[in-house]
FIPAFI-257004 format. One record per residue (C-alpha): z, y, x. Coordinates in steps of 0.001 Angstrom, whole numbers, padded with zeros to 6 digits, always signed. Example, Ala and Ser with C-alpha at 12.3 -4.5 7.8 and 13.67 -1.06 7.14 Angstrom:
<recs>
+007800-004500+012300 +007140-001060+013670 
</recs>
This chain:
<recs>
-002459-063597-062944 -001557-066349-060500 +001704-065771-058633 +001043-068198-055777 +000836-066688-052310 -002577-066334-050727 -003413-066870-047079 -006556-067771-045141 -006099-071499-045731 -005851-071079-049486 -008864-068741-049547 -010877-071421-047767 -009691-073962-050337 -010781-071647-053148 -014208-071266-051530 -014573-075048-051210 -013477-075625-054805 -015973-073038-056071 -018696-074728-054008 -017767-078060-055631 -018006-076487-059086 -021289-074713-058384 -023213-075181-055115 -023055-073922-051530 -024191-070370-050868 -026675-069922-048045 -024854-067619-045642 -028060-066402-043989 -030800-066069-046582 -031040-062643-048261 -028114-061434-046195 -027653-059666-042904 -029676-057395-040668 -033322-058371-040361 -034660-057294-036973 -038208-057256-038370 -037352-054988-041328 -038854-051536-041621 -036433-048753-040576 -036266-047459-044138 -035209-050750-045731 -031512-049921-045460 -032124-046532-047095 -034119-048202-049848 -031198-050543-050475 -028794-047607-050580 -030974-045807-053126 -031426-048965-055216 -027700-049687-055134 -026972-046190-056411 -029433-046856-059232 -027598-050119-060010 -024239-048454-060652 -023005-049386-064151 -026316-050782-065356 -027971-054172-065870 -030163-055627-063121 -033322-055444-065250 -032957-051696-065758 -032177-051196-062086 -035447-052905-061217 -037388-050808-063732 -035868-047578-062434 -036501-048511-058789 -040112-049411-059546 -040655-046108-061345 -039001-044168-058524 -040960-045693-055668 -044219-045615-057632 -043872-041902-058374 -042836-040651-054933 -044641-041400-051696 -041604-041461-049432 -037908-040598-049118 -038706-037003-048152 -040523-036555-051462 -037569-038014-053370 -035123-035716-051597 -037309-032665-052277 -038140-033587-055871 -037229-031375-058787 -033874-032625-060034 -034940-032811-063674 -038144-034641-062836 -036261-037130-060658 -033661-037733-063354 -036369-038367-065934 -038083-040817-063587 -034951-042958-063257 -033580-042421-066777 -033743-046111-067662 -030947-046700-065120 -028535-044558-067128 -026411-041647-065865 -029730-040225-064704 -028552-036715-063809 -025624-038011-061764 -027661-040697-060017 -030483-038274-059174 -027942-035983-057513 -026311-038896-055675 -029657-040147-054370 -030688-036718-053112 -027277-036162-051475 -027483-039569-049792 -030986-038930-048470 -029960-035519-047163 -026934-037039-045405 -029082-039703-043728 -031710-037180-042630 -029081-034818-041237 -027283-037617-039385 -030450-038897-037714 -032079-035547-037047 -034904-036114-039481 -035382-039868-039919 -034670-041790-043100 -033015-044779-041448 -029547-046308-041557 -030010-048191-038293 -027208-046149-036731 -024713-047900-039031 -025464-051256-037434 -023764-050220-034202 -020677-048839-035959 -017494-050818-036638 -017428-051860-040288 -014643-049458-041288 -016399-046500-039640 -019707-047383-041285 -018003-047629-044672 -016249-044304-044109 -019589-042669-043284 -021205-043935-046467 -018299-043214-048789 -018102-039651-047468 -021269-039076-049524 -020184-037922-052972 -021076-040623-055493 -021174-043477-052955 -018065-045553-053597 -016673-048601-051806 -018767-051064-053815 -022065-049292-053079 -021142-048987-049397 -020104-052634-049180 -023325-053852-050819 -025404-052010-048227 -023234-053002-045275 -022818-056659-046219 -026210-057459-047714 -028367-055414-045343 -026350-055438-042121 -024261-058580-042574 -021042-056658-041963 -017851-058326-043241 -016963-056205-046243 -016615-057503-049802 -018546-055758-052558 -016115-055780-055486 -018017-055539-058759 -016478-056047-062200 -016728-059869-061950 -015188-060074-058481 -012404-057680-059457 -011610-059496-062712 -011538-062984-061170 -009620-061806-058101 -006925-060262-060280 -006662-063289-062550 -006372-065561-059515 -003835-063245-057875 -005996-062487-054841 -005264-058825-055548 -002619-057120-057635 -003351-056711-061339 -002689-052978-060968 -004891-052523-057876 -007580-049846-057991 -011118-050814-057094 -010616-049232-053661 -007385-051198-053176 -009154-054396-054255 -011839-053805-051626 -009199-053234-048946 -007136-056282-049935 -010088-058683-050052 -011534-057396-046779 -008177-058132-045128 -007597-061497-046797 -011015-063189-046767 -012301-064589-043436 -015359-062698-042240 -017748-065625-042539 -016716-066223-046157 -017117-062626-047341 -020697-063070-048550 -020524-066605-049987 -017208-065961-051733 -018617-062742-053204 -021516-064712-054682 -019283-067527-055923 -016736-065213-057558 -019552-063452-059417 -020933-066812-060516 -017521-067912-061748 -017012-064612-063564 -020325-064967-065345 -020032-068701-066097 -016372-069214-066970 -014098-066247-066302 -015586-063706-068697 -013697-060605-069760 -013178-061913-073297 -012991-065477-074521 -012964-066994-071032 -013799-070696-070741 -010906-072004-068647 -011804-075671-069017 -012814-076143-065390 -010985-077323-062258 -011042-073951-060498 -009258-072136-063325 -006854-075076-063632 -005949-074761-059959 -005841-070986-059470 -005509-069134-062755 -002834-068657-065393 -004413-065774-067303 -003950-065390-071068 -006940-067658-071719 -005652-070417-069410 -002081-070318-070701 
</recs>
């Protein structure tokens, strides 16, 4: 782990160096509240993000397709037989747990809105309050909440997946011993709001391309500048 101190200036330098190694990240496309979106799009993203927990993207897509093909609307998913719902999404893994999480999330949304399946009310909330509302749902952790809030609403909160957490710890952005919740809190405080989304994308790209969990390829200028992990030493 790097022992150099981090501040906003150095975070901006890291962002620029990652851009030089890869390419700029469009800060608007596929990110932020879309005023033309259907009211249920945020709920659909919440459900899909729950499906994506601890599973590959391809299986998430297969599970989401099966789910939305089988049930006509969110009300039908919430009311579905638990076993039937779990079988429908089984390809996503942890099917029983995810079925329960999805039904709890849909019930929480419906109860909050008085009957509508829409997360539009989160848009008007401060980021911390919106995250607290989502993570109060059992099975919705900080990463799931941050994905929905950042990707759908454009709120400044970093979604810390395994790649972001690993690279951030190796670079010393967060403590090596930090929990995932602590990593979310530290990065949200450290990273400038407008860099939350692009840095998230770039850290994932770096984790996949060079900074893998085992046998990392440290022969690149970003690792040379920011990392002194066991593979760089």
